[in-house]
C-alpha angles and dihedrals in degrees: 000000000000089000092055093048091052092049092050091048091053092047089053090049092051091048092049091050091051093051091046090052093051091048092047091053090050094048092047091055102252112176129279100039101222125159105268094230091053089048092051090048091050091049092051093049093052123082092248090055092052089051090049091054090051091050091049090051093048092048091048092049092051097042098082090049096052102022095069131055148177116227127191120205116196125213097039117147114187095213094049103031105037091099091048090054091050090049093049090051092047092052089063096040101260128136134189110260104165140014124185140134091012093303121115115201120206127191132193117257119232135034097254094052091048090047093052088052091048090240088295089116099121116121118187119205126192133171113237123179101320092326139081125233121207123193127187146076109356101232095051097040090051093050095045093044091052090050092048093047088053091050092049093046091049092048088077088074095054122103 
């Protein structure tokens, strides 16, 4: 069910971007000056518009599969690296919102950041056998994981 909700959200986002693009062209004076809603209707009736809809649906169906990831970071020690994890999350605007059953849940701070992530801003972190596993939206998990790996790697030079 979660997969379907994510796909529908992405389809709505693509559709909204398309409508915004058509309106932007209209407002910037692109020739010919046709009512944007008539232009959208004409696009959707043409063969190219039907192909565009198919591409939007395919992209939306694939997005949940490739837009989210699980990343494992080796060498994590909860006692030593908990503060480093908090710092890595803070760098990207995330804060701890929940912690239960060995899973820490982080959420993005701020309405705009959450909106840009389509409210799919939850990152779950769990400690697994001397490593840490992060699960969430790909672009944020990859960035945070890289930052955390750097912090852990550089911690060798402390003391």
